[in-house]
C-alpha positions as CSV (number, residue, x, y, z in Angstrom):
1,M,64.0,-13.0,71.5
2,Y,67.1,-13.1,74.6
3,S,66.6,-14.3,78.1
4,T,67.8,-12.0,81.1
5,G,70.2,-14.9,82.0
6,E,71.7,-14.7,78.2
7,R,71.7,-10.4,78.8
8,S,73.6,-11.2,82.1
9,S,75.9,-12.9,80.7
10,L,77.1,-10.7,77.7
11,R,76.9,-7.4,80.3
12,E,79.5,-9.8,82.7
13,A,81.4,-10.7,79.5
14,L,81.8,-6.9,77.8
15,V,82.6,-5.7,81.9
16,E,85.3,-8.3,81.8
17,A,86.6,-7.3,77.9
18,A,86.9,-3.4,79.5
19,R,88.5,-5.1,83.1
20,S,91.4,-6.6,80.6
21,D,91.9,-3.7,77.9
22,E,94.9,-1.6,79.6
23,R,93.1,1.6,77.3
24,V,89.9,1.4,79.4
25,T,90.5,2.7,83.0
26,G,86.8,2.3,84.2
27,A,83.4,1.1,84.0
28,A,79.8,1.9,85.1
29,L,76.6,-0.1,84.6
30,T,74.3,3.3,83.1
31,G,70.2,2.8,82.8
32,S,67.9,0.9,84.9
33,A,70.5,-1.9,86.0
34,A,71.9,0.9,88.0
35,L,69.2,1.0,90.0
36,D,68.2,-2.4,90.4
37,A,65.2,-1.4,88.4
38,E,65.6,-4.4,84.9
39,D,63.0,-6.3,83.9
40,A,62.9,-8.5,81.2
41,W,62.4,-5.6,77.9
42,S,65.8,-3.7,79.5
43,D,68.5,-3.7,77.3
44,I,72.7,-3.6,78.6
45,D,73.7,0.2,78.6
46,L,77.6,0.7,80.1
47,A,80.0,3.1,80.2
48,F,83.5,3.2,79.9
49,A,86.1,5.6,80.9
50,V,89.2,5.8,77.9
51,S,92.5,6.3,78.0
52,G,93.8,8.4,74.9
53,D,91.9,8.5,71.7
54,P,89.0,6.2,72.8
55,G,88.3,5.9,68.8
56,P,90.6,2.2,68.7
57,V,88.5,1.1,71.8
58,L,85.5,1.8,70.2
59,A,86.2,-0.2,67.1
60,D,87.7,-2.9,68.9
61,F,84.9,-3.4,70.7
62,T,82.6,-2.8,67.4
63,T,84.4,-5.8,66.0
64,R,83.7,-7.8,69.2
65,M,80.2,-6.9,68.7
66,Y,79.9,-8.0,65.4
67,D,82.2,-11.1,65.4
68,E,81.1,-12.8,68.6
69,H,78.0,-11.3,70.1
70,G,75.6,-11.1,67.0
71,A,75.4,-7.6,66.2
72,V,73.1,-6.9,63.0
73,H,73.5,-3.2,62.9
74,H,74.5,-0.1,64.9
75,M,74.0,4.0,65.0
76,D,76.1,6.6,67.3
77,V,74.4,9.1,69.3
78,V,77.6,11.7,70.5
79,F,76.8,13.9,73.9
80,E,80.1,16.2,73.7
81,R,82.7,14.4,73.7
82,T,81.2,10.9,74.5
83,V,79.6,8.3,71.9
84,F,77.2,6.1,72.6
85,R,77.2,3.4,70.2
86,V,73.7,1.7,70.3
87,F,73.8,-2.3,68.9
88,L,70.8,-4.4,67.5
89,L,71.8,-8.0,68.3
90,D,70.1,-10.6,66.1
91,S,68.2,-11.7,69.1
92,T,66.7,-8.2,69.4
93,L,68.8,-7.2,72.5
94,Q,69.6,-3.5,72.5
95,V,73.3,-2.7,73.6
96,D,74.5,0.1,74.5
97,L,78.2,1.0,75.1
98,A,79.3,4.8,76.0
99,F,82.9,5.6,75.5
100,W,83.7,8.7,77.4
101,P,87.5,10.7,77.6
102,E,88.7,9.6,81.0
103,A,88.3,13.2,82.2
104,D,84.8,13.6,81.5
105,F,83.7,10.2,82.9
106,G,81.4,10.7,86.0
107,A,77.6,10.0,86.7
108,T,75.7,13.1,85.0
109,T,72.3,11.4,86.1
110,P,71.2,9.1,89.1
111,K,71.3,5.9,86.7
112,F,75.2,5.7,87.0
113,R,76.4,2.5,89.2
114,L,80.4,2.3,89.2
115,L,82.2,-0.8,88.9
116,F,86.3,0.2,88.4
117,G,88.2,3.0,88.0
118,T,87.2,6.4,89.4
119,A,84.3,8.2,88.0
120,N,84.6,12.4,88.1
121,E,82.3,14.7,89.6
122,R,80.0,16.1,86.9
123,E,77.2,18.4,86.8
124,P,73.6,16.3,86.4
125,V,72.1,17.1,83.0
126,P,69.0,19.9,83.8
127,P,65.7,18.9,82.9
128,P,63.7,20.5,80.4
129,D,63.0,24.1,80.6
130,A,59.8,24.4,81.1
131,R,59.2,27.4,79.2
132,R,61.1,26.3,76.5
133,L,58.6,23.4,76.1
134,I,55.7,25.7,76.5
135,D,57.1,27.7,73.7
136,L,57.7,24.7,71.4
137,A,54.0,23.5,71.9
138,W,52.2,27.1,70.8
139,L,54.3,27.1,67.8
140,H,53.3,23.2,66.7
141,A,49.9,24.8,67.9
142,L,50.1,27.5,65.2
143,H,50.9,24.6,62.8
144,A,48.1,22.4,63.3
145,R,46.0,25.3,62.7
146,S,47.9,25.6,59.5
147,S,47.3,21.8,58.8
148,L,44.3,21.4,58.7
149,A,43.4,24.6,56.9
150,R,45.1,23.0,53.9
151,G,43.8,20.0,54.2
152,R,46.8,18.5,55.4
153,G,45.5,15.4,57.4
154,W,48.6,13.7,58.4
155,Q,50.8,17.0,58.8
156,A,48.2,18.2,61.4
157,E,48.0,14.9,63.2
158,Y,52.1,15.3,63.6
159,M,51.4,19.0,65.3
160,V,48.8,18.2,67.0
161,G,50.7,15.3,68.4
162,R,53.9,17.5,69.4
163,V,51.2,19.5,71.4
164,R,50.5,17.2,73.5
165,E,54.1,15.6,74.0
166,H,55.4,19.0,74.9
167,A,52.1,19.4,77.3
168,L,52.5,16.0,78.9
169,A,56.5,16.9,79.4
170,L,55.4,20.3,81.5
171,A,52.9,18.1,83.5
172,C,55.9,15.4,84.1
173,L,58.0,19.0,85.2
174,R,55.4,19.4,87.9
175,H,55.1,16.3,89.6
176,G,59.3,15.7,89.4
177,L,59.3,12.8,87.2
178,P,62.1,12.4,84.2
179,A,60.4,14.5,81.1
180,V,62.2,14.0,78.4
181,E,61.5,10.7,75.4
182,G,58.4,9.9,77.1
183,R,59.7,8.1,80.8
184,G,57.9,9.8,83.1
185,L,54.6,9.5,81.6
186,D,53.5,6.5,83.2
187,Q,54.3,7.5,86.8
188,L,52.2,10.5,86.3
189,P,48.6,10.4,88.4
190,T,45.5,8.5,86.4
191,T,44.1,12.1,87.1
192,V,46.2,13.5,84.9
193,T,46.6,11.6,81.9
194,R,43.3,10.3,81.6
195,P,42.4,13.9,80.0
196,F,45.1,13.4,77.6
197,E,43.0,10.3,76.6
198,A,41.0,12.5,74.7
199,T,43.7,14.6,72.7
200,L,43.8,11.1,70.8
201,A,42.6,11.1,67.0
202,G,40.1,8.4,66.3
203,G,41.5,9.1,62.6
204,L,42.0,11.9,60.4
205,D,38.6,12.8,60.9
206,D,38.6,13.8,64.1
207,L,41.8,15.9,64.3
208,G,39.8,19.5,65.1
209,R,38.5,17.4,68.4
210,A,41.8,16.1,69.5
211,F,43.1,19.4,68.7
212,R,40.7,21.3,71.0
213,A,40.9,18.7,74.0
214,V,45.0,19.1,74.0
215,T,45.0,22.7,73.8
216,E,42.7,23.8,76.6
217,L,44.7,20.9,78.9
218,F,48.0,22.9,77.4
219,V,46.7,25.9,78.8
220,S,46.1,24.3,82.0
221,E,49.5,23.1,82.2
222,I,50.7,26.7,81.1
223,D,49.2,28.1,83.9
224,Q,50.8,25.8,86.9
225,V,54.1,27.4,85.2
226,D,53.2,31.1,84.5
227,A,49.1,32.1,85.2
228,S,49.9,35.5,83.7
229,L,51.4,34.1,80.3
230,A,48.3,31.6,80.4
231,R,46.0,34.5,80.3
232,R,48.2,36.0,77.3
233,L,48.0,33.0,75.4
234,G,45.0,30.9,76.2
235,P,42.5,33.2,74.6
236,L,45.2,33.4,71.0
237,L,45.2,29.2,71.4
238,R,41.9,28.8,71.6
239,E,41.2,30.8,68.5
240,L,43.8,28.3,66.9
241,V,41.1,25.5,66.7
242,P,38.4,25.2,64.1
C-alpha cells in the first residue's frame, strides 16, 4: 500500500518530467486533487498537452513508469483524440496520465486545475440524458423477466442490477449529482437510498422480490422526469414482475 507522501512525491516527479519535456506544452491536475478533495485512497490524475504527435511522448512516459515508478500493468481509455493511460503500480496506486493534443487541452469538467501552459475553452461534458437512462432501464427490465422465466439466475441478477443502476442514476440527475460510475450515489439523501436497499437480492432465489422492489422505484423515478410516460410504462413494467 502506498502512502500519501509517496503519492505526492510521484506526482511532483511526473509534473517535473513534463515541464522538462519541450514536447509537453501544458499540464493540469485532474480528479479529486484538482478540487483539494483527495483522501488516502485517491489516485494520481494528470493531463498533459502535447505539441505534435502525442504517441512518442506517451511511449516515453510509459517507459518511465515501468523503469522508475514500479508500474506492473496499464490500460488505455480513448476519448475523442485523447489517450488516458491508466497504470497499476506495485504499491497498488493507480496513475492516470492523459495525453491531449495541444489544440484540445482544456477543462471539460470542474476537476481541472492548470499547472502550467495554456488551457483552451472547452464545452463541458454533458450529464447522461434522463430519457436514455429510462430507455436502458426498461429494456433491462424486459430481459430480467425473460432471464427469470428461463431459470437463468445469474443473468437475471445482472439485469436487475442494471435496472437499479439506471434508476439510481436518474435519482442523481434529479439531485444535481454526478450520474456516471456511481460517483454521486453516496451523496444522495438517505431518504432516496434507503428504499433501494430492498432491491439488493439476498441470493438467486430472492431475485423476484428484488425485481419487484426496483421496478416500483424505477417507476417513481420515471414519474419525476415525465408523469405521462410513467403512467404509460408503469403498468407494463409491473406486469413483468413474477
